[in-house]
mmJSON file of the N, C-alpha and C atoms, coordinates in Angstrom:
{"data_MODEL":{"atom_site":{
"group_PDB":["ATOM","ATOM","ATOM","ATOM","ATOM","ATOM","ATOM","ATOM","ATOM","ATOM","ATOM","ATOM","ATOM","ATOM","ATOM","ATOM","ATOM","ATOM","ATOM","ATOM","ATOM","ATOM","ATOM","ATOM","ATOM","ATOM","ATOM","ATOM","ATOM","ATOM","ATOM","ATOM","ATOM","ATOM","ATOM","ATOM","ATOM","ATOM","ATOM","ATOM","ATOM","ATOM","ATOM","ATOM","ATOM","ATOM","ATOM","ATOM","ATOM","ATOM","ATOM","ATOM","ATOM","ATOM","ATOM","ATOM","ATOM","ATOM","ATOM","ATOM","ATOM","ATOM","ATOM","ATOM","ATOM","ATOM","ATOM","ATOM","ATOM","ATOM","ATOM","ATOM","ATOM","ATOM","ATOM","ATOM","ATOM","ATOM","ATOM","ATOM","ATOM","ATOM","ATOM","ATOM","ATOM","ATOM","ATOM","ATOM","ATOM","ATOM","ATOM","ATOM","ATOM","ATOM","ATOM","ATOM","ATOM","ATOM","ATOM","ATOM","ATOM","ATOM","ATOM","ATOM","ATOM","ATOM","ATOM","ATOM","ATOM","ATOM","ATOM","ATOM","ATOM","ATOM","ATOM","ATOM","ATOM","ATOM","ATOM","ATOM","ATOM","ATOM","ATOM","ATOM","ATOM","ATOM","ATOM","ATOM","ATOM","ATOM","ATOM","ATOM","ATOM","ATOM","ATOM","ATOM","ATOM","ATOM","ATOM","ATOM","ATOM","ATOM","ATOM","ATOM","ATOM","ATOM","ATOM","ATOM","ATOM","ATOM","ATOM","ATOM","ATOM","ATOM","ATOM","ATOM","ATOM","ATOM","ATOM","ATOM","ATOM","ATOM","ATOM","ATOM","ATOM","ATOM","ATOM","ATOM","ATOM","ATOM","ATOM","ATOM","ATOM","ATOM","ATOM","ATOM","ATOM","ATOM","ATOM","ATOM","ATOM","ATOM","ATOM","ATOM","ATOM","ATOM","ATOM","ATOM","ATOM","ATOM","ATOM","ATOM","ATOM","ATOM","ATOM","ATOM","ATOM","ATOM","ATOM","ATOM","ATOM","ATOM","ATOM","ATOM","ATOM","ATOM","ATOM"],
"id":[1,2,3,4,5,6,7,8,9,10,11,12,13,14,15,16,17,18,19,20,21,22,23,24,25,26,27,28,29,30,31,32,33,34,35,36,37,38,39,40,41,42,43,44,45,46,47,48,49,50,51,52,53,54,55,56,57,58,59,60,61,62,63,64,65,66,67,68,69,70,71,72,73,74,75,76,77,78,79,80,81,82,83,84,85,86,87,88,89,90,91,92,93,94,95,96,97,98,99,100,101,102,103,104,105,106,107,108,109,110,111,112,113,114,115,116,117,118,119,120,121,122,123,124,125,126,127,128,129,130,131,132,133,134,135,136,137,138,139,140,141,142,143,144,145,146,147,148,149,150,151,152,153,154,155,156,157,158,159,160,161,162,163,164,165,166,167,168,169,170,171,172,173,174,175,176,177,178,179,180,181,182,183,184,185,186,187,188,189,190,191,192,193,194,195,196,197,198,199,200,201,202,203,204,205,206,207],
"type_symbol":["N","C","C","N","C","C","N","C","C","N","C","C","N","C","C","N","C","C","N","C","C","N","C","C","N","C","C","N","C","C","N","C","C","N","C","C","N","C","C","N","C","C","N","C","C","N","C","C","N","C","C","N","C","C","N","C","C","N","C","C","N","C","C","N","C","C","N","C","C","N","C","C","N","C","C","N","C","C","N","C","C","N","C","C","N","C","C","N","C","C","N","C","C","N","C","C","N","C","C","N","C","C","N","C","C","N","C","C","N","C","C","N","C","C","N","C","C","N","C","C","N","C","C","N","C","C","N","C","C","N","C","C","N","C","C","N","C","C","N","C","C","N","C","C","N","C","C","N","C","C","N","C","C","N","C","C","N","C","C","N","C","C","N","C","C","N","C","C","N","C","C","N","C","C","N","C","C","N","C","C","N","C","C","N","C","C","N","C","C","N","C","C","N","C","C","N","C","C","N","C","C","N","C","C","N","C","C"],
"label_atom_id":["N","CA","C","N","CA","C","N","CA","C","N","CA","C","N","CA","C","N","CA","C","N","CA","C","N","CA","C","N","CA","C","N","CA","C","N","CA","C","N","CA","C","N","CA","C","N","CA","C","N","CA","C","N","CA","C","N","CA","C","N","CA","C","N","CA","C","N","CA","C","N","CA","C","N","CA","C","N","CA","C","N","CA","C","N","CA","C","N","CA","C","N","CA","C","N","CA","C","N","CA","C","N","CA","C","N","CA","C","N","CA","C","N","CA","C","N","CA","C","N","CA","C","N","CA","C","N","CA","C","N","CA","C","N","CA","C","N","CA","C","N","CA","C","N","CA","C","N","CA","C","N","CA","C","N","CA","C","N","CA","C","N","CA","C","N","CA","C","N","CA","C","N","CA","C","N","CA","C","N","CA","C","N","CA","C","N","CA","C","N","CA","C","N","CA","C","N","CA","C","N","CA","C","N","CA","C","N","CA","C","N","CA","C","N","CA","C","N","CA","C","N","CA","C","N","CA","C","N","CA","C","N","CA","C","N","CA","C","N","CA","C"],
"label_alt_id":[null,null,null,null,null,null,null,null,null,null,null,null,null,null,null,null,null,null,null,null,null,null,null,null,null,null,null,null,null,null,null,null,null,null,null,null,null,null,null,null,null,null,null,null,null,null,null,null,null,null,null,null,null,null,null,null,null,null,null,null,null,null,null,null,null,null,null,null,null,null,null,null,null,null,null,null,null,null,null,null,null,null,null,null,null,null,null,null,null,null,null,null,null,null,null,null,null,null,null,null,null,null,null,null,null,null,null,null,null,null,null,null,null,null,null,null,null,null,null,null,null,null,null,null,null,null,null,null,null,null,null,null,null,null,null,null,null,null,null,null,null,null,null,null,null,null,null,null,null,null,null,null,null,null,null,null,null,null,null,null,null,null,null,null,null,null,null,null,null,null,null,null,null,null,null,null,null,null,null,null,null,null,null,null,null,null,null,null,null,null,null,null,null,null,null,null,null,null,null,null,null,null,null,null,null,null,null],
"label_comp_id":["MET","MET","MET","THR","THR","THR","LYS","LYS","LYS","GLN","GLN","GLN","GLU","GLU","GLU","LYS","LYS","LYS","ILE","ILE","ILE","ALA","ALA","ALA","ALA","ALA","ALA","ILE","ILE","ILE","LEU","LEU","LEU","THR","THR","THR","ARG","ARG","ARG","ASN","ASN","ASN","LYS","LYS","LYS","ASP","ASP","ASP","TYR","TYR","TYR","ASP","ASP","ASP","ASP","ASP","ASP","LYS","LYS","LYS","PHE","PHE","PHE","ILE","ILE","ILE","PHE","PHE","PHE","GLY","GLY","GLY","VAL","VAL","VAL","LYS","LYS","LYS","THR","THR","THR","THR","THR","THR","LYS","LYS","LYS","ILE","ILE","ILE","ILE","ILE","ILE","CYS","CYS","CYS","ARG","ARG","ARG","PRO","PRO","PRO","GLY","GLY","GLY","CYS","CYS","CYS","PRO","PRO","PRO","SER","SER","SER","ARG","ARG","ARG","LEU","LEU","LEU","PRO","PRO","PRO","LEU","LEU","LEU","GLU","GLU","GLU","LYS","LYS","LYS","ASN","ASN","ASN","ILE","ILE","ILE","VAL","VAL","VAL","PHE","PHE","PHE","PHE","PHE","PHE","ASP","ASP","ASP","THR","THR","THR","LEU","LEU","LEU","GLU","GLU","GLU","GLU","GLU","GLU","ALA","ALA","ALA","ILE","ILE","ILE","GLN","GLN","GLN","ASN","ASN","ASN","GLY","GLY","GLY","TYR","TYR","TYR","ARG","ARG","ARG","PRO","PRO","PRO","CYS","CYS","CYS","LYS","LYS","LYS","ARG","ARG","ARG","CYS","CYS","CYS","LYS","LYS","LYS","PRO","PRO","PRO","GLU","GLU","GLU"],
"label_asym_id":["A","A","A","A","A","A","A","A","A","A","A","A","A","A","A","A","A","A","A","A","A","A","A","A","A","A","A","A","A","A","A","A","A","A","A","A","A","A","A","A","A","A","A","A","A","A","A","A","A","A","A","A","A","A","A","A","A","A","A","A","A","A","A","A","A","A","A","A","A","A","A","A","A","A","A","A","A","A","A","A","A","A","A","A","A","A","A","A","A","A","A","A","A","A","A","A","A","A","A","A","A","A","A","A","A","A","A","A","A","A","A","A","A","A","A","A","A","A","A","A","A","A","A","A","A","A","A","A","A","A","A","A","A","A","A","A","A","A","A","A","A","A","A","A","A","A","A","A","A","A","A","A","A","A","A","A","A","A","A","A","A","A","A","A","A","A","A","A","A","A","A","A","A","A","A","A","A","A","A","A","A","A","A","A","A","A","A","A","A","A","A","A","A","A","A","A","A","A","A","A","A","A","A","A","A","A","A"],
"label_entity_id":["1","1","1","1","1","1","1","1","1","1","1","1","1","1","1","1","1","1","1","1","1","1","1","1","1","1","1","1","1","1","1","1","1","1","1","1","1","1","1","1","1","1","1","1","1","1","1","1","1","1","1","1","1","1","1","1","1","1","1","1","1","1","1","1","1","1","1","1","1","1","1","1","1","1","1","1","1","1","1","1","1","1","1","1","1","1","1","1","1","1","1","1","1","1","1","1","1","1","1","1","1","1","1","1","1","1","1","1","1","1","1","1","1","1","1","1","1","1","1","1","1","1","1","1","1","1","1","1","1","1","1","1","1","1","1","1","1","1","1","1","1","1","1","1","1","1","1","1","1","1","1","1","1","1","1","1","1","1","1","1","1","1","1","1","1","1","1","1","1","1","1","1","1","1","1","1","1","1","1","1","1","1","1","1","1","1","1","1","1","1","1","1","1","1","1","1","1","1","1","1","1","1","1","1","1","1","1"],
"label_seq_id":[1,1,1,2,2,2,3,3,3,4,4,4,5,5,5,6,6,6,7,7,7,8,8,8,9,9,9,10,10,10,11,11,11,12,12,12,13,13,13,14,14,14,15,15,15,16,16,16,17,17,17,18,18,18,19,19,19,20,20,20,21,21,21,22,22,22,23,23,23,24,24,24,25,25,25,26,26,26,27,27,27,28,28,28,29,29,29,30,30,30,31,31,31,32,32,32,33,33,33,34,34,34,35,35,35,36,36,36,37,37,37,38,38,38,39,39,39,40,40,40,41,41,41,42,42,42,43,43,43,44,44,44,45,45,45,46,46,46,47,47,47,48,48,48,49,49,49,50,50,50,51,51,51,52,52,52,53,53,53,54,54,54,55,55,55,56,56,56,57,57,57,58,58,58,59,59,59,60,60,60,61,61,61,62,62,62,63,63,63,64,64,64,65,65,65,66,66,66,67,67,67,68,68,68,69,69,69],
"pdbx_PDB_ins_code":[null,null,null,null,null,null,null,null,null,null,null,null,null,null,null,null,null,null,null,null,null,null,null,null,null,null,null,null,null,null,null,null,null,null,null,null,null,null,null,null,null,null,null,null,null,null,null,null,null,null,null,null,null,null,null,null,null,null,null,null,null,null,null,null,null,null,null,null,null,null,null,null,null,null,null,null,null,null,null,null,null,null,null,null,null,null,null,null,null,null,null,null,null,null,null,null,null,null,null,null,null,null,null,null,null,null,null,null,null,null,null,null,null,null,null,null,null,null,null,null,null,null,null,null,null,null,null,null,null,null,null,null,null,null,null,null,null,null,null,null,null,null,null,null,null,null,null,null,null,null,null,null,null,null,null,null,null,null,null,null,null,null,null,null,null,null,null,null,null,null,null,null,null,null,null,null,null,null,null,null,null,null,null,null,null,null,null,null,null,null,null,null,null,null,null,null,null,null,null,null,null,null,null,null,null,null,null],
"Cartn_x":[118.375,117.459,116.124,115.588,114.345,113.132,112.011,110.768,110.401,110.573,110.231,111.126,112.382,113.295,112.844,112.399,111.899,110.621,109.721,108.469,108.785,109.714,110.094,110.669,111.456,112.024,110.918,109.888,108.765,107.967,107.657,106.83,107.515,108.849,109.588,110.076,109.764,110.177,111.688,112.433,113.881,114.545,115.072,115.692,117.011,117.579,118.81,118.599,117.353,117.031,116.588,116.55,116.031,116.732,118.004,118.726,118.872,118.272,118.409,117.242,116.041,114.88,113.782,112.791,111.586,110.397,109.282,108.09,106.92,106.012,104.799,103.593,102.548,101.28,100.302,99.842,98.991,97.713,97.117,95.823,95.92,97.048,97.203,98.14,98.912,99.903,100.963,101.344,102.369,103.583,104.784,106.015,106.661,107.206,107.81,109.139,109.855,111.063,110.621,111.405,111.03,110.841,111.552,111.454,110.356,109.492,108.454,107.506,107.194,106.305,104.814,104.471,103.062,102.443,101.134,100.39,100.911,101.029,101.544,100.504,100.927,99.99,99.801,98.751,98.576,99.637,100.12,101.187,100.772,99.503,99.041,99.063,99.144,99.144,100.53,101.581,102.95,103.582,104.245,105.031,106.413,107.46,108.829,109.439,110.255,110.975,112.433,113.31,114.738,115.093,114.367,114.668,113.398,113.563,112.457,111.901,112.785,112.368,111.456,111.8,110.98,109.576,109.488,108.194,107.365,107.998,107.295,106.786,107.58,107.161,105.937,105.763,104.619,103.428,103.493,102.36,102.303,103.392,103.427,104.0,103.64,104.185,104.879,105.872,106.608,105.738,105.981,105.31,105.7,104.755,105.039,105.652,105.625,106.213,107.677,107.986,109.375,110.198,109.567,110.24,111.333,110.946,111.954,112.743,112.35,113.11,114.321],
"Cartn_y":[-50.485,-49.524,-49.649,-48.535,-48.551,-48.613,-48.984,-49.052,-47.673,-46.632,-45.282,-44.813,-45.219,-44.873,-45.559,-46.806,-47.531,-46.885,-46.51,-45.849,-44.538,-43.765,-42.489,-42.718,-43.779,-44.1,-44.428,-45.126,-45.471,-44.226,-43.413,-42.224,-41.198,-41.151,-40.216,-40.884,-42.169,-42.963,-42.857,-43.039,-42.897,-44.13,-43.983,-45.097,-45.557,-44.764,-45.164,-46.401,-46.673,-47.81,-49.045,-48.968,-50.066,-51.404,-51.403,-52.657,-53.036,-52.25,-52.509,-53.295,-53.101,-53.858,-53.783,-54.645,-54.573,-54.567,-54.101,-54.091,-54.697,-55.25,-55.824,-55.028,-55.118,-54.472,-55.594,-55.625,-56.712,-56.877,-55.784,-55.851,-56.373,-56.16,-56.593,-57.782,-58.086,-59.163,-58.919,-57.655,-57.272,-56.748,-57.09,-56.578,-55.572,-54.503,-53.415,-52.997,-52.227,-51.547,-50.211,-49.642,-48.346,-47.225,-47.27,-46.218,-46.438,-47.392,-47.732,-46.553,-46.275,-45.155,-45.473,-46.697,-47.051,-46.286,-46.371,-45.687,-46.083,-45.116,-45.365,-46.094,-47.139,-47.861,-47.143,-47.507,-47.012,-47.659,-46.916,-47.423,-48.716,-48.825,-50.029,-51.276,-51.11,-52.239,-52.648,-52.009,-52.291,-53.357,-54.304,-55.313,-55.348,-55.524,-55.473,-56.861,-57.023,-58.267,-57.946,-58.868,-58.707,-59.265,-60.297,-60.912,-61.146,-61.251,-61.549,-62.947,-63.9,-65.267,-65.347,-64.596,-64.564,-64.049,-63.017,-62.445,-63.425,-64.089,-65.054,-66.231,-66.681,-67.764,-67.378,-66.082,-65.591,-65.239,-65.612,-65.446,-64.138,-63.392,-62.118,-62.328,-61.447,-61.513,-60.191,-60.222,-59.0,-57.995,-56.736,-55.634,-55.646,-55.325,-55.3,-53.975,-52.964,-51.671,-51.573,-51.885,-51.707,-52.984,-54.114,-55.401,-55.685,-55.937,-56.172,-57.461,-58.324,-59.552,-59.213],
"Cartn_z":[-59.433,-60.004,-59.264,-58.839,-58.077,-59.005,-58.419,-59.182,-59.727,-58.932,-59.37,-60.515,-60.495,-61.588,-62.884,-62.767,-63.933,-64.464,-63.559,-63.953,-64.678,-64.136,-64.758,-66.157,-66.336,-67.652,-68.654,-68.2,-69.08,-69.437,-68.453,-68.684,-69.581,-69.537,-70.389,-71.675,-71.809,-72.977,-73.215,-72.144,-72.158,-72.775,-73.98,-74.695,-74.069,-73.171,-72.491,-71.62,-71.235,-70.37,-71.151,-72.474,-73.286,-73.051,-72.783,-72.573,-71.102,-70.211,-68.779,-68.189,-68.739,-68.279,-69.331,-69.179,-69.998,-69.052,-69.555,-68.707,-69.452,-68.674,-69.231,-68.779,-69.571,-69.237,-68.904,-67.656,-67.175,-67.99,-68.435,-69.113,-70.542,-71.2,-72.593,-72.746,-71.691,-71.723,-72.798,-72.973,-73.939,-73.181,-73.666,-73.066,-74.014,-73.418,-74.193,-73.59,-74.376,-73.901,-73.288,-72.394,-71.799,-72.82,-73.934,-74.942,-75.976,-75.766,-76.745,-76.994,-78.279,-78.597,-78.432,-78.054,-77.867,-76.701,-76.632,-75.57,-74.188,-73.295,-71.949,-71.108,-70.392,-69.524,-68.196,-67.493,-66.132,-65.255,-64.286,-63.419,-62.714,-62.332,-61.619,-62.503,-63.825,-64.751,-65.223,-64.696,-65.125,-64.234,-64.872,-64.165,-64.835,-64.037,-64.558,-64.691,-65.731,-65.964,-66.261,-65.861,-66.142,-67.515,-67.948,-69.235,-70.043,-71.329,-72.232,-71.951,-71.688,-71.422,-70.2,-69.165,-67.944,-68.261,-69.072,-69.438,-70.26,-71.208,-72.055,-71.229,-70.271,-69.384,-68.557,-68.332,-67.566,-68.456,-69.737,-70.628,-71.401,-71.433,-72.153,-73.549,-74.482,-75.838,-76.166,-77.049,-77.408,-78.17,-77.927,-78.618,-80.088,-80.948,-82.38,-82.828,-81.958,-82.311,-81.903,-80.654,-80.177,-80.292,-80.543,-80.759,-79.72,-78.462,-77.419,-77.572,-78.496,-78.715,-79.492],
"occupancy":[1.0,1.0,1.0,1.0,1.0,1.0,1.0,1.0,1.0,1.0,1.0,1.0,1.0,1.0,1.0,1.0,1.0,1.0,1.0,1.0,1.0,1.0,1.0,1.0,1.0,1.0,1.0,1.0,1.0,1.0,1.0,1.0,1.0,1.0,1.0,1.0,1.0,1.0,1.0,1.0,1.0,1.0,1.0,1.0,1.0,1.0,1.0,1.0,1.0,1.0,1.0,1.0,1.0,1.0,1.0,1.0,1.0,1.0,1.0,1.0,1.0,1.0,1.0,1.0,1.0,1.0,1.0,1.0,1.0,1.0,1.0,1.0,1.0,1.0,1.0,1.0,1.0,1.0,1.0,1.0,1.0,1.0,1.0,1.0,1.0,1.0,1.0,1.0,1.0,1.0,1.0,1.0,1.0,1.0,1.0,1.0,1.0,1.0,1.0,1.0,1.0,1.0,1.0,1.0,1.0,1.0,1.0,1.0,1.0,1.0,1.0,1.0,1.0,1.0,1.0,1.0,1.0,1.0,1.0,1.0,1.0,1.0,1.0,1.0,1.0,1.0,1.0,1.0,1.0,1.0,1.0,1.0,1.0,1.0,1.0,1.0,1.0,1.0,1.0,1.0,1.0,1.0,1.0,1.0,1.0,1.0,1.0,1.0,1.0,1.0,1.0,1.0,1.0,1.0,1.0,1.0,1.0,1.0,1.0,1.0,1.0,1.0,1.0,1.0,1.0,1.0,1.0,1.0,1.0,1.0,1.0,1.0,1.0,1.0,1.0,1.0,1.0,1.0,1.0,1.0,1.0,1.0,1.0,1.0,1.0,1.0,1.0,1.0,1.0,1.0,1.0,1.0,1.0,1.0,1.0,1.0,1.0,1.0,1.0,1.0,1.0,1.0,1.0,1.0,1.0,1.0,1.0],
"B_iso_or_equiv":[0.0,0.0,0.0,0.0,0.0,0.0,0.0,0.0,0.0,0.0,0.0,0.0,0.0,0.0,0.0,0.0,0.0,0.0,0.0,0.0,0.0,0.0,0.0,0.0,0.0,0.0,0.0,0.0,0.0,0.0,0.0,0.0,0.0,0.0,0.0,0.0,0.0,0.0,0.0,0.0,0.0,0.0,0.0,0.0,0.0,0.0,0.0,0.0,0.0,0.0,0.0,0.0,0.0,0.0,0.0,0.0,0.0,0.0,0.0,0.0,0.0,0.0,0.0,0.0,0.0,0.0,0.0,0.0,0.0,0.0,0.0,0.0,0.0,0.0,0.0,0.0,0.0,0.0,0.0,0.0,0.0,0.0,0.0,0.0,0.0,0.0,0.0,0.0,0.0,0.0,0.0,0.0,0.0,0.0,0.0,0.0,0.0,0.0,0.0,0.0,0.0,0.0,0.0,0.0,0.0,0.0,0.0,0.0,0.0,0.0,0.0,0.0,0.0,0.0,0.0,0.0,0.0,0.0,0.0,0.0,0.0,0.0,0.0,0.0,0.0,0.0,0.0,0.0,0.0,0.0,0.0,0.0,0.0,0.0,0.0,0.0,0.0,0.0,0.0,0.0,0.0,0.0,0.0,0.0,0.0,0.0,0.0,0.0,0.0,0.0,0.0,0.0,0.0,0.0,0.0,0.0,0.0,0.0,0.0,0.0,0.0,0.0,0.0,0.0,0.0,0.0,0.0,0.0,0.0,0.0,0.0,0.0,0.0,0.0,0.0,0.0,0.0,0.0,0.0,0.0,0.0,0.0,0.0,0.0,0.0,0.0,0.0,0.0,0.0,0.0,0.0,0.0,0.0,0.0,0.0,0.0,0.0,0.0,0.0,0.0,0.0,0.0,0.0,0.0,0.0,0.0,0.0],
"pdbx_formal_charge":[null,null,null,null,null,null,null,null,null,null,null,null,null,null,null,null,null,null,null,null,null,null,null,null,null,null,null,null,null,null,null,null,null,null,null,null,null,null,null,null,null,null,null,null,null,null,null,null,null,null,null,null,null,null,null,null,null,null,null,null,null,null,null,null,null,null,null,null,null,null,null,null,null,null,null,null,null,null,null,null,null,null,null,null,null,null,null,null,null,null,null,null,null,null,null,null,null,null,null,null,null,null,null,null,null,null,null,null,null,null,null,null,null,null,null,null,null,null,null,null,null,null,null,null,null,null,null,null,null,null,null,null,null,null,null,null,null,null,null,null,null,null,null,null,null,null,null,null,null,null,null,null,null,null,null,null,null,null,null,null,null,null,null,null,null,null,null,null,null,null,null,null,null,null,null,null,null,null,null,null,null,null,null,null,null,null,null,null,null,null,null,null,null,null,null,null,null,null,null,null,null,null,null,null,null,null,null],
"auth_seq_id":[1,1,1,2,2,2,3,3,3,4,4,4,5,5,5,6,6,6,7,7,7,8,8,8,9,9,9,10,10,10,11,11,11,12,12,12,13,13,13,14,14,14,15,15,15,16,16,16,17,17,17,18,18,18,19,19,19,20,20,20,21,21,21,22,22,22,23,23,23,24,24,24,25,25,25,26,26,26,27,27,27,28,28,28,29,29,29,30,30,30,31,31,31,32,32,32,33,33,33,34,34,34,35,35,35,36,36,36,37,37,37,38,38,38,39,39,39,40,40,40,41,41,41,42,42,42,43,43,43,44,44,44,45,45,45,46,46,46,47,47,47,48,48,48,49,49,49,50,50,50,51,51,51,52,52,52,53,53,53,54,54,54,55,55,55,56,56,56,57,57,57,58,58,58,59,59,59,60,60,60,61,61,61,62,62,62,63,63,63,64,64,64,65,65,65,66,66,66,67,67,67,68,68,68,69,69,69],
"auth_comp_id":["MET","MET","MET","THR","THR","THR","LYS","LYS","LYS","GLN","GLN","GLN","GLU","GLU","GLU","LYS","LYS","LYS","ILE","ILE","ILE","ALA","ALA","ALA","ALA","ALA","ALA","ILE","ILE","ILE","LEU","LEU","LEU","THR","THR","THR","ARG","ARG","ARG","ASN","ASN","ASN","LYS","LYS","LYS","ASP","ASP","ASP","TYR","TYR","TYR","ASP","ASP","ASP","ASP","ASP","ASP","LYS","LYS","LYS","PHE","PHE","PHE","ILE","ILE","ILE","PHE","PHE","PHE","GLY","GLY","GLY","VAL","VAL","VAL","LYS","LYS","LYS","THR","THR","THR","THR","THR","THR","LYS","LYS","LYS","ILE","ILE","ILE","ILE","ILE","ILE","CYS","CYS","CYS","ARG","ARG","ARG","PRO","PRO","PRO","GLY","GLY","GLY","CYS","CYS","CYS","PRO","PRO","PRO","SER","SER","SER","ARG","ARG","ARG","LEU","LEU","LEU","PRO","PRO","PRO","LEU","LEU","LEU","GLU","GLU","GLU","LYS","LYS","LYS","ASN","ASN","ASN","ILE","ILE","ILE","VAL","VAL","VAL","PHE","PHE","PHE","PHE","PHE","PHE","ASP","ASP","ASP","THR","THR","THR","LEU","LEU","LEU","GLU","GLU","GLU","GLU","GLU","GLU","ALA","ALA","ALA","ILE","ILE","ILE","GLN","GLN","GLN","ASN","ASN","ASN","GLY","GLY","GLY","TYR","TYR","TYR","ARG","ARG","ARG","PRO","PRO","PRO","CYS","CYS","CYS","LYS","LYS","LYS","ARG","ARG","ARG","CYS","CYS","CYS","LYS","LYS","LYS","PRO","PRO","PRO","GLU","GLU","GLU"],
"auth_asym_id":["A","A","A","A","A","A","A","A","A","A","A","A","A","A","A","A","A","A","A","A","A","A","A","A","A","A","A","A","A","A","A","A","A","A","A","A","A","A","A","A","A","A","A","A","A","A","A","A","A","A","A","A","A","A","A","A","A","A","A","A","A","A","A","A","A","A","A","A","A","A","A","A","A","A","A","A","A","A","A","A","A","A","A","A","A","A","A","A","A","A","A","A","A","A","A","A","A","A","A","A","A","A","A","A","A","A","A","A","A","A","A","A","A","A","A","A","A","A","A","A","A","A","A","A","A","A","A","A","A","A","A","A","A","A","A","A","A","A","A","A","A","A","A","A","A","A","A","A","A","A","A","A","A","A","A","A","A","A","A","A","A","A","A","A","A","A","A","A","A","A","A","A","A","A","A","A","A","A","A","A","A","A","A","A","A","A","A","A","A","A","A","A","A","A","A","A","A","A","A","A","A","A","A","A","A","A","A"],
"auth_atom_id":["N","CA","C","N","CA","C","N","CA","C","N","CA","C","N","CA","C","N","CA","C","N","CA","C","N","CA","C","N","CA","C","N","CA","C","N","CA","C","N","CA","C","N","CA","C","N","CA","C","N","CA","C","N","CA","C","N","CA","C","N","CA","C","N","CA","C","N","CA","C","N","CA","C","N","CA","C","N","CA","C","N","CA","C","N","CA","C","N","CA","C","N","CA","C","N","CA","C","N","CA","C","N","CA","C","N","CA","C","N","CA","C","N","CA","C","N","CA","C","N","CA","C","N","CA","C","N","CA","C","N","CA","C","N","CA","C","N","CA","C","N","CA","C","N","CA","C","N","CA","C","N","CA","C","N","CA","C","N","CA","C","N","CA","C","N","CA","C","N","CA","C","N","CA","C","N","CA","C","N","CA","C","N","CA","C","N","CA","C","N","CA","C","N","CA","C","N","CA","C","N","CA","C","N","CA","C","N","CA","C","N","CA","C","N","CA","C","N","CA","C","N","CA","C","N","CA","C","N","CA","C","N","CA","C","N","CA","C","N","CA","C"],
"pdbx_PDB_model_num":[1,1,1,1,1,1,1,1,1,1,1,1,1,1,1,1,1,1,1,1,1,1,1,1,1,1,1,1,1,1,1,1,1,1,1,1,1,1,1,1,1,1,1,1,1,1,1,1,1,1,1,1,1,1,1,1,1,1,1,1,1,1,1,1,1,1,1,1,1,1,1,1,1,1,1,1,1,1,1,1,1,1,1,1,1,1,1,1,1,1,1,1,1,1,1,1,1,1,1,1,1,1,1,1,1,1,1,1,1,1,1,1,1,1,1,1,1,1,1,1,1,1,1,1,1,1,1,1,1,1,1,1,1,1,1,1,1,1,1,1,1,1,1,1,1,1,1,1,1,1,1,1,1,1,1,1,1,1,1,1,1,1,1,1,1,1,1,1,1,1,1,1,1,1,1,1,1,1,1,1,1,1,1,1,1,1,1,1,1,1,1,1,1,1,1,1,1,1,1,1,1,1,1,1,1,1,1]
}}}
């Protein structure tokens, strides 16, 4: 899956990608699912993770709205 495909999934809030990857927002240190209804981050602030554990190890916490855990 390409970075642009992941970005498109986030921008369209495509729930079909929810189990394929998670993303973090650098400015808030929050991780979300692609289908999360929260405010959309700027593309420059998005970082991708394959697993929740990887994101947590990097100092991110799960979103309280989409609950990626």
